[in-house]
N, C-alpha and C positions, 0 to 999 in steps of 0.2 A: 022638674020631672025626674032627674037623677040626684037624689040628695047626697048618696055616697058611690064614689067611682073607685073600684079597685083597679089600680094600674100595675101590673106586673112589669117593672122598668125594663126598658131596653136602652141600648147604647145609642140609638138614632135619635138625633136632635129632632128631626120631623115628628116622631113619635111623641116625644115631650111636649112640643108645641101643639100638637093636636089634642094632647089631654088638657093642658093648660086653657085652650081655646074652649073646649067643651065644658069644662068645669066652670069657666067664667060665664058661658052663656046660660048655663042651669043653675048658678049659684051652689055648686056642689063643693063637697069635701073629697078631697083625693087621698086614698089610702094607699101608700107606696109599699112595695114589697118586692122581694127578688126572686130569681128562679135558680134553682141549683142546677148548673149545667153538667152534663154526663162527664165531662173531663174532669170535675171535681170529685165525683163518685169515684172514678178510676184512681186518682191520687190517694183517696183515703184507704184504699186496698193496699198500696205500696207500703214499704218500711223504710224506706230511704229518707233521712233526714232532710236532706235537700228538697226532695218532692214535697214533703210536708210543709216546709218553709215557703215554697212556691204557692202551694195551695192557700196557706194562711195570709200571704201577700195579696194574691188575686182576690181572696175573700174580703180582706180589709179594704182594698181598692174599690170593689162592688159596693160594699156598705158606706164608704165615704161617698161615693157618687150619688147613693140614694138620699143621704142626709144632706148633700149640696143641692140636689134637686128640691128636696123639701124646703130649703131656705129660698130658693129662687121662686119657687110657687108662693110662698108666704110673701115675698117681697113683691110679688106681683098682685097681692090681694086675693089669693087663691088659699082657702083653708085646706091645710094638709096635714097628714100624720104618716109617720112610719110604723109599719108593722114589723115589730122585732122578730122576724121569722123569715128564713128563707123558704119558699115555696119550691114545689115542682109542678109540672103538668097535671101529674097524678093527684094532687091535693087542692086544685083549684077549688073544686067543689065545696070541700070542707071550709076553706078559707073564705070563700064568699058566703057560705052560711053563717059561720062564726061572726063576721063583721056586719052581716045584714046589708050588703052593699046593694046597688040598684043596677049596676052595670059593671062589666069586666072588660078591660081594655088589655088585650096581649098581642105582643109583636109577633108576626109570622117567623121572625128570626129565631124566637125561642122555640119554635117547631122545628128548626132545621136538623137536628140531630136524630128527630124521629120521622124523617122523610115526610115532615109537614102534614102529619097525622095527629089527630087528637085521639085520647083513649075513647074506644067505642062506647062506653057507658057514661061519658062526661055529660054531652050536650043534654040528654034527656033528663039529667038529674040537676042540673044548674038551677038556682033559685033566681035567676035573673039573665037578662041578655048578654051575649059576649061579641065583643067587636074584635077581630083580628085585623092588626093593620099590617101593611105590606109597604112600608117606606123603601125608596130606592137606597 
């Protein structure tokens, strides 16, 4: 049913397990991508070398976690691939269309900084269903 699942990776283990289970059930390929968090955008506007280094370290850690998850999925027999692009809530539609995915999985925690609201024009323009997980 879901050939390609676009998973905007969260830090929560429950979300990762949910994605793995769903992918196994549907024999899906999981496309892994990241979300650019607002604190990263703020750091980019500062000129401090220390702030830039902290931002780069955080970004490196996030990509490391995504690639580690890819290896875990593959070890569990789930086809997966990393999309070498950081996304944001605003460009989910473009990412979903470009990847021709059949389902998007997004953690509610990725919406925290936007008061848990999606952009108004997002849902009507998505090419596929969106699941928002709310793991404790």
